[in-house]
All heavy atoms as a GROMACS GRO file, in nm:
protein
  456
    1MET      N    1  -1.050   1.828  -0.876
    1MET     CA    2  -0.946   1.832  -0.771
    1MET      C    3  -0.863   1.704  -0.780
    1MET      O    4  -0.920   1.591  -0.779
    1MET     CB    5  -1.016   1.840  -0.634
    1MET     CG    6  -0.920   1.843  -0.519
    1MET     SD    7  -1.013   1.865  -0.366
    1MET     CE    8  -0.885   1.938  -0.272
    2PRO      N    9  -0.731   1.720  -0.794
    2PRO     CA   10  -0.646   1.597  -0.810
    2PRO      C   11  -0.639   1.516  -0.675
    2PRO      O   12  -0.655   1.575  -0.566
    2PRO     CB   13  -0.513   1.654  -0.842
    2PRO     CG   14  -0.511   1.800  -0.804
    2PRO     CD   15  -0.658   1.840  -0.802
    3LEU      N   16  -0.626   1.391  -0.693
    3LEU     CA   17  -0.611   1.301  -0.574
    3LEU      C   18  -0.476   1.319  -0.510
    3LEU      O   19  -0.372   1.339  -0.583
    3LEU     CB   20  -0.629   1.154  -0.618
    3LEU     CG   21  -0.766   1.108  -0.658
    3LEU    CD1   22  -0.757   0.966  -0.702
    3LEU    CD2   23  -0.864   1.121  -0.545
    4LYS      N   24  -0.470   1.305  -0.382
    4LYS     CA   25  -0.340   1.303  -0.315
    4LYS      C   26  -0.262   1.179  -0.358
    4LYS      O   27  -0.322   1.078  -0.392
    4LYS     CB   28  -0.361   1.295  -0.166
    4LYS     CG   29  -0.409   1.419  -0.098
    4LYS     CD   30  -0.444   1.405   0.044
    4LYS     CE   31  -0.320   1.354   0.123
    4LYS     NZ   32  -0.341   1.351   0.268
    5ASP      N   33  -0.129   1.189  -0.360
    5ASP     CA   34  -0.052   1.074  -0.403
    5ASP      C   35  -0.075   0.951  -0.319
    5ASP      O   36  -0.077   0.838  -0.362
    5ASP     CB   37   0.098   1.110  -0.396
    5ASP     CG   38   0.146   1.202  -0.509
    5ASP    OD1   39   0.074   1.214  -0.609
    5ASP    OD2   40   0.250   1.268  -0.493
    6SER      N   41  -0.099   0.978  -0.190
    6SER     CA   42  -0.120   0.863  -0.099
    6SER      C   43  -0.250   0.786  -0.129
    6SER      O   44  -0.259   0.663  -0.128
    6SER     CB   45  -0.125   0.911   0.048
    6SER     OG   46  -0.224   1.006   0.070
    7ILE      N   47  -0.353   0.861  -0.167
    7ILE     CA   48  -0.481   0.800  -0.208
    7ILE      C   49  -0.465   0.724  -0.345
    7ILE      O   50  -0.512   0.613  -0.358
    7ILE     CB   51  -0.594   0.902  -0.211
    7ILE    CG1   52  -0.620   0.965  -0.079
    7ILE    CG2   53  -0.725   0.843  -0.268
    7ILE    CD1   54  -0.661   0.875   0.033
    8ARG      N   55  -0.390   0.784  -0.432
    8ARG     CA   56  -0.367   0.725  -0.558
    8ARG      C   57  -0.291   0.590  -0.537
    8ARG      O   58  -0.320   0.493  -0.604
    8ARG     CB   59  -0.285   0.816  -0.647
    8ARG     CG   60  -0.271   0.774  -0.788
    8ARG     CD   61  -0.202   0.871  -0.878
    8ARG     NE   62  -0.273   1.002  -0.884
    8ARG     CZ   63  -0.222   1.115  -0.835
    8ARG    NH1   64  -0.099   1.120  -0.789
    8ARG    NH2   65  -0.290   1.227  -0.843
    9ASP      N   66  -0.195   0.589  -0.445
    9ASP     CA   67  -0.124   0.467  -0.412
    9ASP      C   68  -0.220   0.356  -0.363
    9ASP      O   69  -0.209   0.241  -0.399
    9ASP     CB   70  -0.020   0.488  -0.305
    9ASP     CG   71   0.106   0.562  -0.359
    9ASP    OD1   72   0.121   0.569  -0.486
    9ASP    OD2   73   0.187   0.608  -0.279
   10MET      N   74  -0.315   0.400  -0.280
   10MET     CA   75  -0.407   0.297  -0.228
   10MET      C   76  -0.496   0.239  -0.333
   10MET      O   77  -0.532   0.121  -0.332
   10MET     CB   78  -0.489   0.357  -0.109
   10MET     CG   79  -0.403   0.405   0.010
   10MET     SD   80  -0.281   0.286   0.068
   10MET     CE   81  -0.378   0.150   0.117
   11ILE      N   82  -0.544   0.325  -0.422
   11ILE     CA   83  -0.626   0.278  -0.536
   11ILE      C   84  -0.546   0.183  -0.618
   11ILE      O   85  -0.597   0.076  -0.660
   11ILE     CB   86  -0.673   0.404  -0.622
   11ILE    CG1   87  -0.769   0.483  -0.539
   11ILE    CG2   88  -0.735   0.355  -0.752
   11ILE    CD1   89  -0.805   0.618  -0.597
   12ARG      N   90  -0.422   0.213  -0.646
   12ARG     CA   91  -0.333   0.121  -0.722
   12ARG      C   92  -0.316  -0.010  -0.652
   12ARG      O   93  -0.318  -0.122  -0.715
   12ARG     CB   94  -0.200   0.184  -0.754
   12ARG     CG   95  -0.114   0.104  -0.846
   12ARG     CD   96   0.013   0.177  -0.879
   12ARG     NE   97   0.096   0.203  -0.762
   12ARG     CZ   98   0.170   0.112  -0.706
   12ARG    NH1   99   0.177  -0.012  -0.749
   12ARG    NH2  100   0.243   0.146  -0.601
   13LEU      N  101  -0.301  -0.008  -0.517
   13LEU     CA  102  -0.286  -0.134  -0.444
   13LEU      C  103  -0.410  -0.220  -0.460
   13LEU      O  104  -0.401  -0.344  -0.474
   13LEU     CB  105  -0.263  -0.107  -0.295
   13LEU     CG  106  -0.126  -0.069  -0.254
   13LEU    CD1  107  -0.117  -0.044  -0.105
   13LEU    CD2  108  -0.027  -0.174  -0.290
   14GLN      N  109  -0.527  -0.160  -0.449
   14GLN     CA  110  -0.650  -0.240  -0.464
   14GLN      C  111  -0.658  -0.296  -0.600
   14GLN      O  112  -0.708  -0.411  -0.621
   14GLN     CB  113  -0.773  -0.150  -0.433
   14GLN     CG  114  -0.800  -0.132  -0.287
   14GLN     CD  115  -0.833  -0.258  -0.220
   14GLN    OE1  116  -0.753  -0.329  -0.163
   14GLN    NE2  117  -0.963  -0.294  -0.221
   15ARG      N  118  -0.615  -0.223  -0.702
   15ARG     CA  119  -0.626  -0.262  -0.840
   15ARG      C  120  -0.526  -0.374  -0.876
   15ARG      O  121  -0.560  -0.470  -0.942
   15ARG     CB  122  -0.608  -0.146  -0.930
   15ARG     CG  123  -0.626  -0.175  -1.078
   15ARG     CD  124  -0.583  -0.066  -1.171
   15ARG     NE  125  -0.437  -0.046  -1.155
   15ARG     CZ  126  -0.378   0.073  -1.151
   15ARG    NH1  127  -0.446   0.183  -1.160
   15ARG    NH2  128  -0.247   0.080  -1.137
   16ASP      N  129  -0.405  -0.359  -0.824
   16ASP     CA  130  -0.293  -0.449  -0.865
   16ASP      C  131  -0.266  -0.566  -0.774
   16ASP      O  132  -0.200  -0.662  -0.815
   16ASP     CB  133  -0.163  -0.363  -0.875
   16ASP     CG  134  -0.172  -0.260  -0.983
   16ASP    OD1  135  -0.264  -0.265  -1.070
   16ASP    OD2  136  -0.085  -0.171  -0.987
   17TYR      N  137  -0.310  -0.565  -0.648
   17TYR     CA  138  -0.280  -0.670  -0.552
   17TYR      C  139  -0.408  -0.721  -0.489
   17TYR      O  140  -0.504  -0.649  -0.477
   17TYR     CB  141  -0.187  -0.617  -0.441
   17TYR     CG  142  -0.049  -0.570  -0.489
   17TYR    CD1  143  -0.025  -0.440  -0.513
   17TYR    CD2  144   0.051  -0.666  -0.506
   17TYR    CE1  145   0.101  -0.400  -0.552
   17TYR    CE2  146   0.175  -0.629  -0.549
   17TYR     CZ  147   0.205  -0.493  -0.570
   17TYR     OH  148   0.327  -0.453  -0.614
   18ASN      N  149  -0.406  -0.844  -0.452
   18ASN     CA  150  -0.519  -0.903  -0.382
   18ASN      C  151  -0.478  -0.905  -0.231
   18ASN      O  152  -0.444  -1.006  -0.180
   18ASN     CB  153  -0.551  -1.038  -0.436
   18ASN     CG  154  -0.668  -1.102  -0.372
   18ASN    OD1  155  -0.756  -1.030  -0.315
   18ASN    ND2  156  -0.680  -1.234  -0.370
   19LEU      N  157  -0.492  -0.788  -0.166
   19LEU     CA  158  -0.445  -0.779  -0.025
   19LEU      C  159  -0.555  -0.823   0.069
   19LEU      O  160  -0.675  -0.792   0.042
   19LEU     CB  161  -0.411  -0.636   0.005
   19LEU     CG  162  -0.298  -0.573  -0.074
   19LEU    CD1  163  -0.273  -0.429  -0.030
   19LEU    CD2  164  -0.168  -0.649  -0.061
   20SER      N  165  -0.516  -0.879   0.176
   20SER     CA  166  -0.612  -0.905   0.286
   20SER      C  167  -0.658  -0.769   0.343
   20SER      O  168  -0.583  -0.665   0.332
   20SER     CB  169  -0.548  -0.989   0.395
   20SER     OG  170  -0.442  -0.917   0.460
   21ASP      N  171  -0.767  -0.768   0.411
   21ASP     CA  172  -0.811  -0.642   0.475
   21ASP      C  173  -0.710  -0.592   0.573
   21ASP      O  174  -0.684  -0.473   0.582
   21ASP     CB  175  -0.948  -0.662   0.541
   21ASP     CG  176  -1.065  -0.683   0.446
   21ASP    OD1  177  -1.045  -0.644   0.324
   21ASP    OD2  178  -1.168  -0.730   0.487
   22GLU      N  179  -0.653  -0.685   0.648
   22GLU     CA  180  -0.554  -0.651   0.755
   22GLU      C  181  -0.434  -0.577   0.693
   22GLU      O  182  -0.391  -0.472   0.744
   22GLU     CB  183  -0.512  -0.774   0.831
   22GLU     CG  184  -0.409  -0.747   0.939
   22GLU     CD  185  -0.376  -0.867   1.011
   22GLU    OE1  186  -0.454  -0.917   1.089
   22GLU    OE2  187  -0.262  -0.918   0.986
   23LEU      N  188  -0.383  -0.635   0.587
   23LEU     CA  189  -0.269  -0.577   0.524
   23LEU      C  190  -0.302  -0.440   0.453
   23LEU      O  191  -0.226  -0.344   0.463
   23LEU     CB  192  -0.203  -0.665   0.422
   23LEU     CG  193  -0.073  -0.618   0.352
   23LEU    CD1  194   0.030  -0.576   0.450
   23LEU    CD2  195  -0.022  -0.722   0.253
   24PHE      N  196  -0.415  -0.433   0.386
   24PHE     CA  197  -0.462  -0.308   0.328
   24PHE      C  198  -0.464  -0.196   0.431
   24PHE      O  199  -0.412  -0.085   0.407
   24PHE     CB  200  -0.597  -0.325   0.260
   24PHE     CG  201  -0.643  -0.191   0.197
   24PHE    CD1  202  -0.609  -0.158   0.072
   24PHE    CD2  203  -0.726  -0.110   0.272
   24PHE    CE1  204  -0.651  -0.040   0.021
   24PHE    CE2  205  -0.775   0.011   0.218
   24PHE     CZ  206  -0.732   0.044   0.091
   25TRP      N  207  -0.523  -0.224   0.546
   25TRP     CA  208  -0.532  -0.120   0.647
   25TRP      C  209  -0.401  -0.085   0.713
   25TRP      O  210  -0.378   0.028   0.754
   25TRP     CB  211  -0.637  -0.153   0.752
   25TRP     CG  212  -0.772  -0.145   0.692
   25TRP    CD1  213  -0.860  -0.251   0.672
   25TRP    CD2  214  -0.841  -0.031   0.642
   25TRP    NE1  215  -0.975  -0.205   0.609
   25TRP    CE2  216  -0.964  -0.068   0.587
   25TRP    CE3  217  -0.806   0.109   0.639
   25TRP    CZ2  218  -1.057   0.023   0.531
   25TRP    CZ3  219  -0.894   0.197   0.572
   25TRP    CH2  220  -1.014   0.148   0.524
   26GLU      N  221  -0.311  -0.181   0.721
   26GLU     CA  222  -0.175  -0.153   0.767
   26GLU      C  223  -0.102  -0.056   0.674
   26GLU      O  224  -0.044   0.042   0.718
   26GLU     CB  225  -0.095  -0.282   0.782
   26GLU     CG  226   0.046  -0.256   0.839
   26GLU     CD  227   0.122  -0.383   0.857
   26GLU    OE1  228   0.069  -0.491   0.857
   26GLU    OE2  229   0.250  -0.372   0.870
   27VAL      N  230  -0.113  -0.079   0.545
   27VAL     CA  231  -0.053   0.012   0.445
   27VAL      C  232  -0.125   0.144   0.453
   27VAL      O  233  -0.059   0.253   0.450
   27VAL     CB  234  -0.056  -0.049   0.306
   27VAL    CG1  235  -0.002   0.052   0.203
   27VAL    CG2  236   0.018  -0.179   0.298
   28PHE      N  237  -0.257   0.140   0.461
   28PHE     CA  238  -0.334   0.268   0.465
   28PHE      C  239  -0.292   0.354   0.583
   28PHE      O  240  -0.272   0.472   0.571
   28PHE     CB  241  -0.483   0.233   0.473
   28PHE     CG  242  -0.569   0.355   0.478
   28PHE    CD1  243  -0.618   0.413   0.358
   28PHE    CD2  244  -0.610   0.410   0.603
   28PHE    CE1  245  -0.700   0.529   0.367
   28PHE    CE2  246  -0.693   0.522   0.604
   28PHE     CZ  247  -0.740   0.580   0.488
   29ASN      N  248  -0.278   0.289   0.699
   29ASN     CA  249  -0.238   0.367   0.817
   29ASN      C  250  -0.104   0.433   0.799
   29ASN      O  251  -0.086   0.554   0.832
   29ASN     CB  252  -0.235   0.278   0.939
   29ASN     CG  253  -0.370   0.237   0.985
   29ASN    OD1  254  -0.470   0.303   0.958
   29ASN    ND2  255  -0.376   0.127   1.057
   30ASN      N  256  -0.008   0.365   0.744
   30ASN     CA  257   0.130   0.421   0.720
   30ASN      C  258   0.128   0.524   0.608
   30ASN      O  259   0.185   0.632   0.628
   30ASN     CB  260   0.226   0.310   0.691
   30ASN     CG  261   0.266   0.233   0.811
   30ASN    OD1  262   0.337   0.284   0.898
   30ASN    ND2  263   0.220   0.106   0.822
   31ARG      N  264   0.066   0.493   0.498
   31ARG     CA  265   0.075   0.578   0.384
   31ARG      C  266  -0.016   0.700   0.383
   31ARG      O  267   0.023   0.812   0.350
   31ARG     CB  268   0.048   0.494   0.255
   31ARG     CG  269   0.060   0.574   0.122
   31ARG     CD  270   0.203   0.617   0.106
   31ARG     NE  271   0.219   0.699  -0.016
   31ARG     CZ  272   0.232   0.830  -0.015
   31ARG    NH1  273   0.239   0.897   0.100
   31ARG    NH2  274   0.236   0.895  -0.130
   32VAL      N  275  -0.140   0.678   0.432
   32VAL     CA  276  -0.240   0.785   0.425
   32VAL      C  277  -0.250   0.861   0.557
   32VAL      O  278  -0.235   0.980   0.564
   32VAL     CB  279  -0.382   0.730   0.383
   32VAL    CG1  280  -0.480   0.845   0.383
   32VAL    CG2  281  -0.368   0.672   0.244
   33LEU      N  282  -0.279   0.787   0.664
   33LEU     CA  283  -0.299   0.854   0.792
   33LEU      C  284  -0.176   0.914   0.849
   33LEU      O  285  -0.176   1.033   0.897
   33LEU     CB  286  -0.362   0.757   0.895
   33LEU     CG  287  -0.501   0.702   0.860
   33LEU    CD1  288  -0.548   0.612   0.972
   33LEU    CD2  289  -0.597   0.817   0.832
   34LEU      N  290  -0.067   0.844   0.843
   34LEU     CA  291   0.061   0.894   0.896
   34LEU      C  292   0.137   0.975   0.788
   34LEU      O  293   0.238   1.036   0.817
   34LEU     CB  294   0.152   0.782   0.948
   34LEU     CG  295   0.090   0.705   1.065
   34LEU    CD1  296   0.182   0.590   1.103
   34LEU    CD2  297   0.070   0.797   1.186
   35ASN      N  298   0.086   0.966   0.662
   35ASN     CA  299   0.145   1.038   0.552
   35ASN      C  300   0.294   1.010   0.534
   35ASN      O  301   0.371   1.103   0.503
   35ASN     CB  302   0.119   1.192   0.558
   35ASN     CG  303   0.133   1.256   0.422
   35ASN    OD1  304   0.109   1.197   0.318
   35ASN    ND2  305   0.178   1.380   0.423
   36GLU      N  306   0.331   0.891   0.556
   36GLU     CA  307   0.469   0.846   0.538
   36GLU      C  308   0.499   0.833   0.387
   36GLU      O  309   0.419   0.776   0.315
   36GLU     CB  310   0.500   0.716   0.606
   36GLU     CG  311   0.495   0.726   0.757
   36GLU     CD  312   0.530   0.593   0.826
   36GLU    OE1  313   0.582   0.503   0.754
   36GLU    OE2  314   0.509   0.584   0.946
   37GLN      N  315   0.604   0.883   0.340
   37GLN     CA  316   0.652   0.873   0.202
   37GLN      C  317   0.712   0.738   0.180
   37GLN      O  318   0.837   0.724   0.172
   37GLN     CB  319   0.747   0.985   0.169
   37GLN     CG  320   0.681   1.125   0.177
   37GLN     CD  321   0.565   1.142   0.084
   37GLN    OE1  322   0.569   1.106  -0.032
   37GLN    NE2  323   0.453   1.196   0.138
   38ILE      N  324   0.631   0.634   0.172
   38ILE     CA  325   0.684   0.501   0.153
   38ILE      C  326   0.654   0.458   0.009
   38ILE      O  327   0.558   0.504  -0.052
   38ILE     CB  328   0.620   0.400   0.253
   38ILE    CG1  329   0.468   0.394   0.236
   38ILE    CG2  330   0.660   0.437   0.393
   38ILE    CD1  331   0.402   0.284   0.314
   39ASP      N  332   0.736   0.371  -0.040
   39ASP     CA  333   0.709   0.303  -0.169
   39ASP      C  334   0.623   0.179  -0.130
   39ASP      O  335   0.672   0.088  -0.061
   39ASP     CB  336   0.838   0.256  -0.236
   39ASP     CG  337   0.810   0.191  -0.369
   39ASP    OD1  338   0.743   0.085  -0.364
   39ASP    OD2  339   0.855   0.246  -0.470
   40VAL      N  340   0.500   0.182  -0.168
   40VAL     CA  341   0.407   0.079  -0.119
   40VAL      C  342   0.449  -0.059  -0.167
   40VAL      O  343   0.430  -0.158  -0.098
   40VAL     CB  344   0.262   0.110  -0.158
   40VAL    CG1  345   0.208   0.229  -0.081
   40VAL    CG2  346   0.244   0.133  -0.304
   41ASP      N  347   0.507  -0.069  -0.291
   41ASP     CA  348   0.555  -0.199  -0.340
   41ASP      C  349   0.665  -0.254  -0.251
   41ASP      O  350   0.665  -0.371  -0.212
   41ASP     CB  351   0.598  -0.187  -0.486
   41ASP     CG  352   0.483  -0.146  -0.576
   41ASP    OD1  353   0.381  -0.215  -0.573
   41ASP    OD2  354   0.502  -0.052  -0.654
   42ASP      N  355   0.763  -0.167  -0.220
   42ASP     CA  356   0.869  -0.215  -0.129
   42ASP      C  357   0.818  -0.245   0.010
   42ASP      O  358   0.867  -0.340   0.075
   42ASP     CB  359   0.980  -0.104  -0.122
   42ASP     CG  360   1.063  -0.095  -0.244
   42ASP    OD1  361   1.060  -0.191  -0.325
   42ASP    OD2  362   1.127   0.009  -0.263
   43PHE      N  363   0.722  -0.171   0.057
   43PHE     CA  364   0.662  -0.193   0.189
   43PHE      C  365   0.603  -0.335   0.192
   43PHE      O  366   0.626  -0.407   0.290
   43PHE     CB  367   0.561  -0.085   0.220
   43PHE     CG  368   0.495  -0.100   0.354
   43PHE    CD1  369   0.555  -0.048   0.466
   43PHE    CD2  370   0.376  -0.167   0.370
   43PHE    CE1  371   0.493  -0.056   0.593
   43PHE    CE2  372   0.317  -0.182   0.496
   43PHE     CZ  373   0.376  -0.127   0.601
   44LEU      N  374   0.530  -0.367   0.089
   44LEU     CA  375   0.466  -0.504   0.087
   44LEU      C  376   0.572  -0.615   0.078
   44LEU      O  377   0.555  -0.716   0.139
   44LEU     CB  378   0.368  -0.511  -0.030
   44LEU     CG  379   0.246  -0.426  -0.021
   44LEU    CD1  380   0.163  -0.434  -0.147
   44LEU    CD2  381   0.160  -0.464   0.098
   45ARG      N  382   0.672  -0.590   0.000
   45ARG     CA  383   0.781  -0.691  -0.012
   45ARG      C  384   0.849  -0.709   0.124
   45ARG      O  385   0.884  -0.823   0.159
   45ARG     CB  386   0.880  -0.649  -0.116
   45ARG     CG  387   0.833  -0.673  -0.255
   45ARG     CD  388   0.943  -0.644  -0.357
   45ARG     NE  389   0.880  -0.615  -0.487
   45ARG     CZ  390   0.864  -0.490  -0.535
   45ARG    NH1  391   0.907  -0.390  -0.475
   45ARG    NH2  392   0.803  -0.478  -0.652
   46ASP      N  393   0.868  -0.601   0.196
   46ASP     CA  394   0.931  -0.614   0.328
   46ASP      C  395   0.839  -0.689   0.426
   46ASP      O  396   0.891  -0.767   0.511
   46ASP     CB  397   0.963  -0.476   0.386
   46ASP     CG  398   1.079  -0.406   0.313
   46ASP    OD1  399   1.155  -0.479   0.239
   46ASP    OD2  400   1.092  -0.287   0.328
   47VAL      N  401   0.712  -0.666   0.418
   47VAL     CA  402   0.617  -0.731   0.514
   47VAL      C  403   0.612  -0.885   0.483
   47VAL      O  404   0.613  -0.962   0.574
   47VAL     CB  405   0.480  -0.665   0.505
   47VAL    CG1  406   0.372  -0.746   0.581
   47VAL    CG2  407   0.491  -0.523   0.563
   48TYR      N  408   0.592  -0.916   0.356
   48TYR     CA  409   0.568  -1.056   0.319
   48TYR      C  410   0.676  -1.131   0.248
   48TYR      O  411   0.665  -1.246   0.213
   48TYR     CB  412   0.437  -1.064   0.235
   48TYR     CG  413   0.318  -1.054   0.322
   48TYR    CD1  414   0.247  -0.938   0.334
   48TYR    CD2  415   0.273  -1.163   0.397
   48TYR    CE1  416   0.135  -0.923   0.413
   48TYR    CE2  417   0.160  -1.156   0.478
   48TYR     CZ  418   0.090  -1.036   0.486
   48TYR     OH  419  -0.016  -1.024   0.562
   49GLY      N  420   0.793  -1.067   0.227
   49GLY     CA  421   0.897  -1.127   0.153
   49GLY      C  422   0.883  -1.118   0.008
   49GLY      O  423   0.777  -1.095  -0.044
   50ARG      N  424   0.991  -1.132  -0.061
   50ARG     CA  425   0.993  -1.108  -0.204
   50ARG      C  426   0.904  -1.203  -0.284
   50ARG      O  427   0.846  -1.166  -0.387
   50ARG     CB  428   1.139  -1.113  -0.258
   50ARG     CG  429   1.220  -1.002  -0.193
   50ARG     CD  430   1.284  -0.923  -0.300
   50ARG     NE  431   1.354  -0.808  -0.235
   50ARG     CZ  432   1.325  -0.683  -0.258
   50ARG    NH1  433   1.226  -0.654  -0.340
   50ARG    NH2  434   1.392  -0.587  -0.199
   51GLY      N  435   0.892  -1.325  -0.245
   51GLY     CA  436   0.817  -1.423  -0.322
   51GLY      C  437   0.671  -1.431  -0.293
   51GLY      O  438   0.594  -1.490  -0.370
   52ALA      N  439   0.625  -1.369  -0.188
   52ALA     CA  440   0.485  -1.385  -0.148
   52ALA      C  441   0.385  -1.310  -0.239
   52ALA      O  442   0.266  -1.349  -0.238
   52ALA     CB  443   0.469  -1.334  -0.007
   53LEU      N  444   0.424  -1.214  -0.308
   53LEU     CA  445   0.329  -1.134  -0.392
   53LEU      C  446   0.331  -1.168  -0.539
   53LEU      O  447   0.264  -1.114  -0.616
   53LEU     CB  448   0.361  -0.982  -0.375
   53LEU     CG  449   0.338  -0.929  -0.236
   53LEU    CD1  450   0.382  -0.782  -0.230
   53LEU    CD2  451   0.190  -0.943  -0.197
   54ALA      N  452   0.409  -1.265  -0.582
   54ALA     CA  453   0.424  -1.304  -0.717
   54ALA      C  454   0.300  -1.373  -0.764
   54ALA      O  455   0.224  -1.426  -0.697
   54ALA     CB  456   0.547  -1.392  -0.736
   0.00000   0.00000   0.00000
């Protein structure tokens, strides 16, 4: 059974970013629970600014 795109996004976030638990759950709530079609990379840039994730 294929993974939902939202779950795949969350797996990628855990793999590619060192997110705090608080930020991970904020993204999870928006992307998975609310099923918002957000670009998670853009979402993180908006929350923490362009230089914070470099």
